[in-house]
N, C-alpha and C positions, 0 to 999 in steps of 0.2 A: 551184846556189847555196845555201850553208848555210843553216840557220836564223836564225843570228845575223846574217846580213845580208840576207835575205829581208825585202821591203817590208813595211812595217807597214799595217794595215786602219787605216782613217781614219774617224773618227765628227766631224762637227763640227752646231754649232747654227747656226741660220739668222738669227733676226732680232737684229740687232745687230753679226754675224761677217758675213754676205753682203752686207745692206742695213740701212737705218734708214728705215721708212716708205716711201717710193716712189724712195728713191736708195739704187743701189747703191754700195758702198764702195769704195773706187778700186782698180782691178785685181783685184777680186776674182772678176769673170768669168772672168778667165783662169788666176787661182791655181784655181778649182775644177776646171777642165778638167786643170791640172797636177797637182792633190793624185790625181784619178781614173786618171790614167797613172800615177803614181809609186807607186799605194797597192796592197795586194792586194784591194782593195775598199772600196768608200766608202757610208757612210750619213747622212743627214741628221737628227738627232734635235732635235726642237724641243717645247717647252714652251707653243707658242701653243694656246691655247684657246678663241681668237675666230673661229678660220676653220677650216672641215674642211679634210681633206687635199687635196682636190679644188681648193677655192681657194688653200691654199697654194702648190700646183704650177702652177697657172695664173699667181700674182703671180710668182712667180719665172721664168716662162716670158717674162712681159712684162716684165721686168727683163733678159732678156739670156739666163738662166742655163739652160743644159742639164740638166734633172735628168728622170729619170723618175720616175712615180707611186709604184714600189715601192723608190725611193730612199728616201723621205720618211717618218718614224716618227715618230708622234703619241700622245699619251698616251691616247686614245681608245680604242685598240683593247686596250691592257693593263685599262682602265676594264671593257670588256666582259669578258674574260676573268677579272677578279676576280670579276667577281659572277657569272658562268656557273660558276666552280669554288666558289663559297659557295651554290649554287642560291638565288639571290635571285629573289623571284616579282615584285617590286616596287620601283621605284626613284622617287626624287624629281629630276628633273634640272634644275639650276640653272645654266646655259650657255644662251650664245648661241644663236639662232636658228639660223647656219649651222653649229653643230657636232651640231646635233640627227642630221642625215644619216647620221655616224659611230658616232651613239650608238642608232641604231636598231632594234638587236637587244633593245635593253633595254625592259622597260615602265614607260613615264614615268606616273605617277598625277596627272595634272594637277588632281584637287582634293583633298578630306579626306583624311583616313584613313591609318593607319599605313602606313608602308615598310620597307623592308630597308634600303634606303642611300639617302643625299643624295650626290648626284653633283656636285662642284662645280667649276666653270670660271670662265672670264672673263663675267663681267657687263657689266663696265664702268661706265655710270653705273645700270644696274639695281641695283647693290649699295647696295640702298635698305635703312632698318630695317626695313621690312615683311617684305622678303626674307629677311633675316638673321633676325629673329624668329620666321619660319616655319622655316627651317631649324633655330633653336636649338630649339624645340618639338620635331619630329620627332626631333632627335636625343636629346633627353630621353627621348623616349619609346619607346627603344629602338634606332634607324636608326644605320646605320655613318655613319660621313663618308668618302668618296673624296674627296681631293683630287686632279684631274687633274693639277696640278702645286704647287710651294711655293715659288716665286719671291717674292720680297718686293717688289721692283718690276720695270720695265722701262721703256725709252725711247722715249717717242712725237716724233713731229717737232716736238711742243711741250714736250717736256721730260719728265722722270721721272713717273712716275707709281704707283701702288698697282697690284699685283698680284694673283693669287689666293692667295697664300701668307699674307698680312696677313690677308684676311677668314677663311681657314681657322684661322689661329691665333688671333683673336677667339673663334672657335668653341669651338676646342680649350679654351681657356681658361673659358670659362663653362660648358662642359658637363665639365670633367675628363676628355675622353677625346683620345685621339691618333688624328689623323687617319690612313687607309691612303693612302700618297701614291704614286700610279703612274709620275708622269712625273720627271723627272730633279729631285732627285739620288737616287731609288729605284735600287738595284742591279739591280732586275728590268727596269728600262729599257735599260741596258747590257746587260745578259746577253741581251736580245732581240736587240738589235743584234748582236751578237757573233755569236749564234746564226745569225743572218739570213746573215752573212756566213762562217760557218765559220772563226771566227777565235777565237784565246784572247786573253785580256784582257793579258798580258804583251807580245805583239806586235799593241798597238792604241794608238792616239793619239785623245784627245780635245780639240777646238779650240774655246771659247767665250770669251763676253765677261763670264760669270757666276761670280766665283771660288768660289762656294759651290756651286751647283746643276751647273754644267758642269764645271769642275777639279776642285774638291772631290769632288763625287760620283763623277769618273771615278776621281780617286786612289783612293778609296776601295774601288773595284771591281775595284782590280788594273791598271789603264790609265795611261797617262803623260797628262798635262793640260798645255795651249799655251794660255796666256791672251792676248786679244787686247787692245789698247788702243784698243778702239771701242766703239761702242753704250752698254751700260750701266756700262763700265768708270769706276772712281774709283780714284785716287791713294789716298783715305783709307781707302776699303774694303779695298784691298790691304793698308796696313800696319797695319790692327789685324786682320786676319783671321788666322786658325791655318792656314790652308790654305797650303801653298808651292807655288807652279806648278813642274811640271819645265822650263817655259820660258815666260818675256814677250815677246812681239812686239809692234811697233805695229799689225799690220793683217793679214787673210788674207794678204794681198800678200807678207809676210815668211814664211808658213810652207813654201811648197815648199821652201825652200832653208835652214830651220831645222835648226839640229844634232840636235835631237829628232825629226825625219823621217829619220835615220841609222840610229836605233834600236841603236846599239852600247853 
């Protein structure tokens, strides 16, 4: 088979693409199996920072998805690499308890004192003024802000809610410092997935419900981007975005037969 007609590597988001809450998207289980068979390799890239990778995989299994642990990539591993490369000695972990297992290699400072970096993940209702002010003071004292992702919002079963990116933006504005983002849309996150598959960007497709983090990030990294009309998808967001998806489909169930998958 020529490279022109070789199957693409497939990257896809999880929450909002495969499921919302505890409900799989209609046809998603079968579609994932089809994409694995049709592709040159598959990885699931999630910006979820409220659960550990183990919990994410367990949840997928509970919903009927046949997924191996090494097929799921999260921002936590890249955060660890980022801090190790810079030889940070101590960090402040502002993440949920469930995610601490994935960040165990980092030395978390529980009390006061200077730190090299503030690692910001999803705290849910824990995003209190006290927590944000503590992070603000650490950043003003010289710590780097490392955002596990930069999503503006996400969809829970009860509706849209603010995500890590909104709180990161507040801290960036207050401190006049730019966060180091390790999750989508950071190019390094897509590069890590492609390296894992030994694939090239121009022979890869990203599938997501977030036009900026998923589709925009992928296209900027040289991949094609398919936007699904599930999860956090909103028509008004699409209309006002500068990102032009390679293709838009109703749901993951439509992706295996999408023209973009032909990679012509």
